[in-house]
N, C-alpha and C positions, 0 to 999 in steps of 0.2 A: 564365506569367505573361499576367492580363488585363489590358489596356490601363489605365493609368491609377491601376493598383493599385501599393502598395507591395513592396519586396522581405518575405517573412517575416523575424519578428525575435521575441525575446523577447518576452514581456507582463507585466506586471506585474500584471495580475490575478489575485485571490486564487484565487479559484473555478480560474481554469488551471493554476497552480500547484499546489492541492492533486490536481487530475486528473491533471496528470501526474506527482505523488509516485505516485499509488494505481497507476497503467500501470508505471512504474519498479519498485514494489516486487514488482506480481504476477511479473516478470521475474527477481528473485531466488530463487524457488523454484527453479530449476535449478540456479544456484550453489549452495544451499543442501545441495541432494541431492549433489551431487557433493563438496564439504568437507567435512561437518560428521560429526563420530564419531559410531558408532553407538549411545552411551551417552547422545547427546543427544535433546531431544525437543521441536522446537519446535513453536508456534501451525500455520505455515502448512503444515509435515509433517503435522500432526496430522490438519487440513483437507483434504489431499491423500489420507492416508490413509482417512479417513471415508468421504469421496464415493465413491474407489475401489472400497470397501466396499458402495457402496450406501446409508449412513446419514446419508440428508439430513438429516434432525433434527438430529442432532447436531452434523453439519457446518456447519449452519446455526445455531447455536447459539454454535458457537467462534466462527465469522465474526461473530456479533453482539458477543461479546467483543475480539476482535482490532480491530475498527472502534470500540469504544469506546474502546480503550485509546488508538489512534492519534489520533481526534479532543480525549482527554483531555492530551493529550502535547502532541499541534498546539497546543489552545487555552491551553496551558502558555507555551510558545516566543515565540507570537505575543505572548502577554501580556508574556512578559520584552523582546520587541522592542520594543514600542511602548512601554514606561517607559524606554527610552533615549534 
């Protein structure tokens, strides 16, 4: 710790919270791979499979869809939270 600095603590900065959520969601791929039934086809697994096979453009398109849906859901959640 640097002299005069305060210890690390969670922040209420919304940008930091979004970045933390993205970082945590990336870690979920390992959990999905380990526990999902073989009949499930989740978007993170699809993206992983496409990049593994070298189909970068299709993976980028799926990633864009995932990002758009995530931002829409987060926007609705924040909108509802602001109303409270």
